[in-house]
C-alpha positions in Angstrom: 3.9 26.8 -1.1 6.8 27.2 1.3 7.6 24.4 3.8 9.5 24.5 7.1 10.3 21.2 8.8 11.1 21.0 12.5 11.2 18.5 15.4 14.3 16.6 14.6 16.9 15.7 17.3 18.9 13.1 19.0 17.1 10.1 20.5 18.0 6.7 21.8 16.9 3.6 19.9 13.4 2.7 20.9 12.5 6.3 21.5 10.1 8.6 19.7 10.1 11.9 17.9 7.4 14.0 16.2 8.3 15.9 13.1 6.3 18.9 12.0 6.1 20.7 8.7 4.6 24.2 8.6 3.3 25.3 5.2 2.6 28.8 4.0 0.0 29.8 1.6 -3.7 29.2 1.4 -3.6 26.2 -0.9 -2.0 23.7 1.5 -5.2 21.6 1.5 -4.9 21.0 -2.2 -1.5 19.3 -2.0 -0.5 15.8 -1.4 2.3 15.7 1.2 5.2 13.5 1.8 8.1 12.9 4.2 11.4 11.8 2.7 14.8 11.1 4.3 18.3 11.0 3.1 21.2 9.4 5.0 24.8 10.2 4.2 25.9 8.3 1.0 22.4 7.1 0.3 19.6 8.2 -2.0 16.6 10.1 -0.8 13.8 7.7 0.0 10.2 8.1 0.9 9.2 7.7 4.5 5.5 8.4 4.3 2.9 10.2 2.2 -0.7 11.4 2.6 -3.1 12.7 0.0 -4.7 16.1 0.1 -7.7 15.0 2.2 -5.9 12.7 4.5 -7.9 9.8 3.3 -5.0 7.9 1.7 -1.6 7.2 3.2 1.5 5.3 2.2 4.3 3.8 4.2 7.2 1.7 3.0 7.8 -1.6 4.8 10.8 -0.1 6.6 8.6 2.2 8.7 5.2 0.6 8.6 3.7 0.2 12.0 6.2 2.6 13.6 5.6 5.9 11.8 2.3 7.7 11.4 1.7 10.6 9.1 -1.1 13.1 9.6 -2.1 16.6 8.5 -4.2 19.4 9.8 -5.4 21.4 6.8 -7.0 24.1 9.0 -3.5 24.8 10.5 -1.5 24.2 7.4 0.5 21.6 9.2 1.9 18.2 8.4 3.2 15.7 11.1 5.2 12.6 11.3 5.0 10.6 14.5 8.0 8.3 14.7 8.0 5.5 17.3 10.4 2.7 18.1 13.1 4.5 16.3 16.1 2.5 15.1 19.7 3.6 14.3 19.0 3.1 10.6 16.3 5.8 10.8 19.1 8.3 11.2 18.9 10.8 8.3 17.9 14.3 7.3 14.1 14.3 7.0 12.3 16.5 4.4 8.7 17.4 3.9 7.4 17.9 0.4 4.3 19.0 -1.3 3.0 17.9 -4.7 0.0 18.0 -6.9 0.5 15.1 -9.3 -1.5 11.9 -9.0 1.3 9.9 -7.4 2.5 9.9 -3.8 5.6 7.7 -3.7 8.2 9.1 -6.0 10.2 12.2 -5.3 9.3 13.3 -8.8 5.7 13.6 -7.7 6.6 16.6 -5.4 7.3 20.1 -6.5 8.1 21.9 -3.2 10.5 20.9 -0.5 11.3 22.0 3.0 14.9 22.5 4.2 15.2 19.3 6.2 15.6 18.4 9.9 18.2 16.0 11.3 17.1 12.9 13.1 19.8 10.9 14.9 19.1 7.7 16.6 21.8 6.3 18.9 22.2 2.6 19.6 
């Protein structure tokens, strides 16, 4: 599967952005999907994940209550709604697809998009 992330940009603290990830191929609905981010000088970290059916999601404490992940299997699309953004959310955001049993680790994902920059100004 090929992934194309979009929707990043510059936003003030407290604002919102919606990231999208378009997937190619007819097997999108069989993959668990995740959003990760990487800030300069920091390791890549998970932001959110959703299983193949959309029935299970994961959020780390840093974004819980502010970010919402969703997917539309009919359209081969993954989304991340980000509200109440903070300067510490500034990073390159990546979407990823995986077929292992896990959702949280980057090692659970086999396919990665190219990333989209999110910059939150204070």
